[in-house]
C-alpha positions in Angstrom: 99.8 99.6 119.2 100.8 100.1 115.5 104.3 101.9 114.8 105.7 103.2 111.6 109.3 103.4 110.5 111.1 106.6 109.5 111.1 105.5 106.0 107.3 105.0 105.9 106.8 108.3 107.5 109.2 110.0 105.1 107.4 108.2 102.0 104.0 109.4 103.4 105.1 112.9 103.9 106.8 112.9 100.5 103.6 111.8 99.0 101.6 114.6 100.7 104.1 117.1 99.6 103.7 115.9 96.0 99.8 116.3 96.5 100.3 119.8 97.7 102.2 120.7 94.7 99.6 119.2 92.3 97.0 121.1 94.2 98.9 124.3 93.9 98.4 123.9 89.9 94.9 123.4 90.0 92.6 125.9 88.3 90.7 127.3 90.2 92.9 126.3 93.3 90.9 124.2 95.8 92.8 126.5 98.5 94.7 129.7 98.7 98.1 129.0 96.9 100.0 130.9 99.5 98.6 128.7 102.4 99.2 125.6 100.2 102.9 126.7 100.0 102.9 127.4 103.6 101.9 124.1 104.6 104.3 122.5 101.9 107.1 124.1 103.7 106.0 123.1 107.1 105.6 119.3 106.2 109.1 119.5 104.4 110.5 121.0 107.7 109.0 118.1 109.7 110.3 115.5 107.1 113.8 116.8 107.3 113.7 117.0 111.1 112.6 113.3 111.4 115.5 112.3 109.0 117.9 114.3 111.0 117.0 112.7 114.0 117.3 109.2 112.6 120.6 109.9 111.1 121.6 111.5 114.6 120.7 108.6 116.7 123.1 106.4 114.8 125.8 109.0 113.9 125.5 111.7 116.7 128.6 113.5 115.4 127.6 113.6 111.7 127.7 116.9 109.9 124.4 117.3 108.1 123.5 119.6 105.4 119.7 120.6 105.2 120.1 120.7 101.4 121.7 117.0 101.4 118.8 115.8 103.8 116.4 117.5 101.3 117.6 115.1 98.8 117.1 111.9 100.5 114.1 110.1 99.1 112.9 113.2 97.1 113.7 114.9 94.0 111.8 112.6 91.5 112.0 115.5 88.9 115.7 115.9 89.2 117.2 114.4 86.3 119.6 111.6 86.6 122.4 113.5 84.9 122.0 116.4 87.5 121.7 114.2 90.7 125.4 113.6 91.0 126.2 117.2 91.0 123.3 118.2 93.5 124.6 115.7 95.9 128.3 116.9 95.6 127.1 120.3 96.2 124.9 119.4 99.2 127.8 117.5 100.7 130.1 120.5 100.0 127.5 122.7 101.9 126.8 124.8 98.8 123.4 125.9 98.0 121.8 125.2 94.6 
């Protein structure tokens, strides 16, 4: 039986999310754009749930922000100069 780590799962899901984003931009789209967005949201929710479960296993009392979790391993398009502010806002519980 083969197992994968949460990191491998996260990377695979992030790659799939990136693929969905690229598919939405194709003309003509290979699938309904609304459906692609719905699938993207569902996959992102699963990704965040896996990250949250992993963190809670080690730190059960941690106060976690969905925004902060969403930044983990993602945001390749987030300019470096904006990254620190995005993390500060996420930790403070603010939405961007």
